[in-house]
C-alpha positions in Angstrom: 27.1 -39.7 39.2 24.9 -38.4 36.7 23.4 -40.6 34.1 25.2 -39.3 30.4 22.8 -41.5 28.9 19.4 -39.8 30.6 19.3 -37.2 27.9 15.9 -37.3 26.5 14.4 -36.5 30.2 16.9 -33.1 30.2 15.9 -31.8 27.2 12.3 -30.2 26.3 9.6 -31.8 24.1 10.7 -30.1 20.3 14.3 -31.0 20.7 13.5 -34.2 21.7 11.7 -34.5 18.7 14.3 -32.5 16.6 16.5 -34.9 17.3 15.0 -38.7 16.8 13.4 -37.2 13.8 17.5 -36.5 12.8 18.6 -39.5 13.6 15.8 -41.6 12.1 16.5 -39.6 9.0 20.3 -40.6 8.6 19.6 -44.2 9.8 17.3 -44.7 6.6 19.9 -43.3 4.4 22.5 -45.4 5.5 20.2 -48.7 5.7 17.8 -47.9 2.8 19.5 -51.5 0.7 19.3 -53.7 4.3 15.8 -52.2 4.7 14.6 -53.2 0.2 16.0 -56.8 1.0 14.1 -57.8 3.7 11.0 -56.3 2.6 11.7 -58.0 -1.1 12.3 -61.0 0.9 9.7 -60.7 2.8 6.9 -60.5 0.0 8.5 -63.0 -1.5 9.4 -60.6 -5.0 12.4 -61.1 -7.3 15.6 -59.0 -5.7 16.7 -56.5 -8.1 20.5 -55.5 -7.8 19.7 -51.5 -9.4 20.3 -48.6 -6.6 17.9 -47.1 -8.9 15.7 -49.9 -7.4 17.0 -50.1 -4.6 17.0 -46.8 -3.1 13.6 -46.0 -4.6 11.8 -44.9 -1.6 14.8 -43.7 -0.3 13.1 -40.2 0.8 9.9 -41.4 1.9 11.7 -43.7 3.9 13.4 -41.3 5.8 11.1 -39.3 6.4 9.0 -42.4 7.6 11.6 -43.3 10.2 12.4 -39.4 10.8 9.1 -38.7 11.4 8.5 -42.1 13.6 12.2 -41.6 15.8 11.3 -38.4 16.5 7.5 -38.8 18.2 9.4 -42.1 19.7 12.0 -39.9 21.3 9.3 -37.1 21.5 6.7 -39.2 23.9 8.9 -41.4 25.9 11.2 -37.7 27.2 8.0 -37.0 27.9 6.8 -40.1 29.9 10.4 -39.2 31.3 10.3 -36.4 32.6 6.5 -37.3 34.1 7.4 -39.2 36.5 10.5 -37.8 37.9 8.5 -34.5 38.4 11.3 -32.4 37.9 13.6 -35.3 40.9 17.0 -35.1 40.2 17.9 -39.0 40.1 18.3 -42.3 37.3 14.9 -44.3 36.5 14.9 -47.0 37.4 14.7 -49.9 34.8 11.5 -50.4 35.2 10.6 -47.3 34.8 12.5 -46.6 32.0 11.6 -49.4 29.6 7.7 -48.9 30.8 8.2 -45.5 29.0 10.1 -46.6 25.6 7.4 -49.0 26.0 4.0 -46.7 25.8 6.3 -44.8 23.0 7.0 -47.4 21.0 2.7 -48.4 21.0 2.0 -45.4 20.1 4.5 -45.0 17.5 2.8 -47.1 15.4 0.1 -44.6 14.4 2.7 -42.7 11.8 4.4 -45.8 11.5 1.6 -47.9 9.5 1.0 -45.3 7.4 3.7 -43.8 6.6 5.8 -47.4 5.7 2.7 -48.6 3.6 3.0 -45.9 1.5 6.5 -46.7 1.7 6.2 -50.5 0.7 3.9 -49.7 -1.9 6.5 -46.9 -3.9 8.8 -50.1 -3.6 6.4 -52.3 -5.3 4.6 -50.6 -8.1 7.1 -46.7 -8.1 5.7 -43.7 -8.1 5.4 -40.7 -6.1 4.4 -40.3 -2.2 1.3 -38.9 -3.3 0.1 -40.1 -6.0 0.4 -43.3 -4.0 -1.2 -42.2 -0.8 -4.2 -40.9 -3.4 -3.9 -44.9 -5.1 -4.2 -46.4 -1.7 -7.6 -43.9 -1.1 -9.3 -45.5 -4.1 -8.3 -48.1 -3.9 -9.4 -49.1 -0.1 -10.9 -46.1 1.6 -8.9 -43.4 4.3 -9.6 -46.4 6.0 -7.2 -48.4 4.2 -4.2 -45.7 4.8 -3.9 -47.9 8.6 -2.9 -51.2 6.9 -1.3 -52.4 8.8 -1.4 -50.7 12.1 -1.7 -53.1 15.4 1.7 -55.5 13.6 3.7 -51.6 13.6 3.0 -51.1 17.2 3.6 -54.3 18.4 6.9 -54.2 16.4 7.2 -50.6 17.8 6.4 -50.6 21.5 9.0 -53.8 21.7 11.7 -52.4 19.3 12.1 -48.9 21.3 12.2 -51.2 24.7 15.5 -52.1 22.6 16.8 -48.9 22.4 16.0 -46.7 25.1 14.9 -49.3 28.0 17.3 -52.8 27.4 20.5 -50.4 24.9 21.2 -48.1 27.4 21.0 -50.5 30.2 23.8 -52.3 28.7 25.8 -49.3 28.0 26.3 -48.4 31.3 27.1 -51.7 32.4 29.9 -52.0 29.7 31.2 -48.2 30.7 31.1 -49.6 34.4 33.4 -52.3 33.0 36.4 -49.8 31.9 35.1 -50.2 27.9 35.4 -47.8 25.1 32.5 -46.2 25.1 32.0 -47.0 21.1 32.4 -50.1 21.7 30.2 -50.1 24.8 27.9 -48.4 22.3 27.8 -51.4 19.1 27.5 -54.1 22.1 23.8 -52.4 23.1 23.4 -52.0 19.5 24.1 -55.9 18.3 22.8 -57.8 21.5 19.5 -55.7 21.3 19.3 -55.2 18.0 19.4 -59.0 17.2 16.9 -59.3 20.3 14.2 -56.9 19.3 14.7 -57.9 15.9 13.6 -61.4 17.2 10.8 -60.4 19.0 9.5 -58.1 16.5 10.2 -60.3 12.6 6.7 -62.2 13.5 4.8 -58.9 13.7 7.3 -57.3 11.5 6.8 -59.8 8.4 2.6 -59.7 8.5 2.7 -55.4 7.9 5.3 -55.9 5.1 3.0 -58.4 3.7 -0.5 -56.6 4.5 0.7 -53.7 3.0 3.0 -55.1 0.0 -0.6 -56.3 -0.8 -3.4 -54.0 -0.2 -6.4 -56.6 -1.6 -5.1 -59.3 0.9 -6.8 -60.3 4.6 -6.2 -58.7 8.2 -3.7 -59.4 10.2 -5.4 -62.8 11.9 -5.7 -64.1 8.8 -1.9 -63.5 6.9 -0.5 -64.9 10.1 -2.5 -68.4 9.6 -1.7 -67.9 5.6 2.3 -66.9 6.5 2.4 -70.0 8.7 0.3 -72.8 6.4 2.8 -72.5 3.7 5.6 -72.5 6.1 5.7 -73.6 9.4 7.0 -70.4 11.7 10.3 -69.9 9.5 7.6 -68.3 7.3 7.1 -65.5 9.8 11.3 -64.8 9.7 11.9 -64.3 5.8 14.3 -61.7 5.9 14.9 -61.7 9.5 19.5 -61.7 8.9 18.9 -58.8 6.9 16.3 -57.3 9.6 18.1 -58.2 12.2 21.4 -56.2 10.9 19.5 -53.3 10.0 18.2 -52.9 13.6 21.8 -53.3 15.2 23.2 -50.8 12.6 19.8 -48.7 13.4 20.5 -48.9 17.5 23.8 -48.0 16.6 22.9 -45.1 14.8 19.9 -43.3 17.3 21.6 -43.9 19.9 25.2 -42.3 19.0 23.0 -39.3 17.3 21.2 -38.7 20.8 24.5 -38.8 22.5 26.8 -37.0 19.9 24.7 -34.4 18.3 22.4 -33.8 21.4 25.3 -32.9 23.1 26.9 -30.6 20.0 23.7 -28.7 19.6 22.6 -28.1 23.4 26.0 -28.0 25.0 24.4 -26.1 28.1 21.7 -29.1 29.1 23.1 -32.4 28.2 27.3 -31.4 28.1 27.8 -29.5 32.1 26.0 -32.4 33.5 28.4 -35.5 31.3 30.8 -37.0 33.9 33.1 -37.7 30.6 32.8 -36.3 27.3 32.7 -38.9 24.8 
């Protein structure tokens, strides 16, 4: 039976990139309140109920997530096609997870720059160009990469969750006769909670570092967090981020499956055993 979840290996690199950009932008707009709550709790700044504050930086967040997820779809699809080398077979779990991890790690580059801009906007206001200019003035061009190591590790395991393990759970749910949408929700929730647990310490360190341009590097930031609140300090805002990631994973995979088939039915629908 042909694997209906093997979307990225069937599309071209530009098609995968476009699909990922759409998925990321839709997700960012949908989960902006959770993103705002998570960031404010991690930085221990006052939480506002003003929608203008909550949605401040949403265009930057949509651009950031669209770019990051687009790069992950593109890189993961490219790696999957290199692994298969034209063979018509299903990827093994290790091939699928390995391609996802490498794609996620590489996306740490745009993730660090774009999320730094978004976090600085959320805290201090201003347009994206003026924020980038201020960061360069204060930290130099290298300052735009602040938080890269933490971002790359976070994205690597994040991508494994939704492009590696999540589809595996959905396949199991399909085999058990579960409704496809329910299976997608189960896969998103299980992998989202676990992925949030693995990646949240990296995300907390990154957010703290990017919220304070004058603060220390990753190791010193982690040491300060631990000294201030022990292990719990690394999990500030975890419930909000776990909920956000569950929603993210559901949106990413549903966009990949539904929008992909809607736009390129000739490449996907004829190889899909059943319509969703």
